[in-house]
C-alpha positions in Angstrom: 0.0 0.0 0.0 1.3 3.4 -0.9 1.5 6.0 1.9 -1.2 8.7 1.8 -0.5 12.2 2.9 -2.1 15.7 2.8 -1.0 17.7 -0.2 1.0 20.9 0.2 1.7 23.8 -2.2 4.8 21.9 -3.2 2.5 19.2 -4.6 0.6 21.5 -7.0 2.3 20.2 -10.1 1.5 16.6 -9.1 -2.2 17.6 -8.6 -2.3 19.4 -11.9 -0.8 16.3 -13.7 -3.4 14.0 -12.0 -6.2 16.5 -12.9 -5.0 16.4 -16.5 -5.0 12.5 -16.5 -8.4 12.4 -14.9 -9.8 14.7 -17.6 -8.3 12.5 -20.3 -9.8 9.4 -18.6 -13.2 11.2 -18.7 -13.0 11.6 -22.4 -11.8 15.2 -22.7 -9.5 15.9 -25.7 -5.8 16.4 -25.1 -6.1 20.0 -26.2 -8.9 20.8 -23.8 -7.3 18.8 -20.9 -4.1 20.8 -21.5 -6.0 24.1 -21.3 -7.8 23.0 -18.2 -4.5 21.9 -16.6 -2.8 25.2 -17.4 -5.7 27.0 -15.7 -5.8 24.5 -12.8 -2.1 24.8 -11.8 -2.0 28.4 -10.6 -5.6 28.2 -9.2 -4.8 25.1 -7.2 -1.7 26.7 -5.7 -3.6 29.7 -4.6 -6.5 27.6 -3.2 -4.1 25.4 -1.3 -2.3 28.4 0.2 -5.7 29.8 1.2 -6.9 26.5 2.8 -9.8 26.2 0.4 -8.4 23.1 -1.4 -8.1 19.9 0.5 -6.1 17.2 -1.2 -4.4 13.9 -0.4 -1.7 12.2 -2.4 -0.6 8.6 -2.6 3.2 8.5 -2.9 6.0 11.0 -3.5 7.0 13.3 -6.3 6.3 12.1 -9.9 6.0 8.6 -8.6 2.7 9.6 -6.9 0.2 6.9 -7.7 -2.9 9.0 -7.1 -4.6 11.9 -5.6 -8.1 13.1 -4.6 -9.1 16.8 -4.3 -11.9 18.7 -2.6 -12.7 22.4 -3.0 -14.5 24.3 -0.2 -17.6 25.8 -1.8 -19.4 27.6 1.0 -18.8 31.3 1.5 -18.4 32.9 4.0 -18.9 29.7 6.1 -15.8 28.1 4.6 -15.2 24.5 5.2 -18.7 23.5 6.0 -19.3 22.1 2.5 -16.9 21.0 -0.2 -17.1 19.7 -3.7 -15.2 16.6 -4.9 -13.1 17.9 -7.9 -11.5 14.7 -8.9 -10.0 11.3 -7.9 -7.1 10.0 -9.9 -5.2 6.8 -9.4 -3.0 4.5 -11.5 -4.5 1.6 -9.5 -8.3 1.6 -9.1 -8.0 -0.4 -5.9 -6.3 2.7 -4.4 -9.3 4.9 -4.9 -11.2 3.9 -1.7 -8.2 4.6 0.4 -7.7 8.0 -1.3 -11.4 8.9 -0.7 -11.2 7.7 3.0 -8.0 9.8 3.6 -9.6 12.8 1.9 -12.7 12.5 4.0 -10.6 12.1 7.2 -8.7 15.3 6.3 -11.9 17.1 5.6 -13.4 16.1 8.9 -10.2 17.3 10.7 -10.9 20.7 9.1 -14.5 20.7 10.4 -16.3 20.0 7.1 -19.8 18.5 7.5 -20.9 17.7 3.9 -19.5 16.9 0.5 -21.0 17.5 -3.0 -20.2 14.7 -5.4 -21.6 12.7 -8.3 -23.5 9.6 -7.0 -21.0 7.3 -8.8 -18.1 8.8 -7.0 -19.1 8.0 -3.5 -22.3 5.9 -3.3 -20.4 2.7 -3.6 -18.5 3.6 -0.4 -21.7 3.7 1.6 -22.4 7.4 1.9 -26.0 8.5 2.1 -26.8 11.1 -0.5 -29.5 13.7 -0.5 -31.5 15.0 -3.5 -28.8 17.6 -3.9 -26.0 15.0 -4.4 -24.7 16.1 -1.0 -23.0 13.4 1.1 -23.1 13.9 4.8 -19.8 13.2 6.5 
C-alpha cells in the first residue's frame, strides 16, 4: 500500500498532472485537458495556500500513484461544504483509500458535507441527499 498524505503547495504540479490525466480518462481531448491543466495549476496553488483546497496524495513526487481533491464551496462559512473535484489513481484499488483519507482530512478541518456525483461515493456507503450532497 502506498503511503497517503495531505498535499502541500509543493505538490501543486502533481495535482495538476493528475487532474489532466483524470480529464483525459473522462474523455476530454488532449487540447482541452491541457488548457484545463494550465488554468488549474495556478488556481490550485492559490487555493491550497488559502486553505480552500483539500487534497491527499498517494506516494511522493512524480511517482505519486494517485490523488483526490476537494474544493471548499461555502462562503463565508468556509469548510462546511466541499465539492469533490477529482479522484485519480494509476491503480483503481487505491481509490477507496484515497477517498477515505480525503474525508478524514476534511473532517479534521471541520467539514460537514460533501458534494459529489453519485457514482463517485455511493459505492462507499455514503448516504446522498437529493442535492447529491453526502453527509460526512
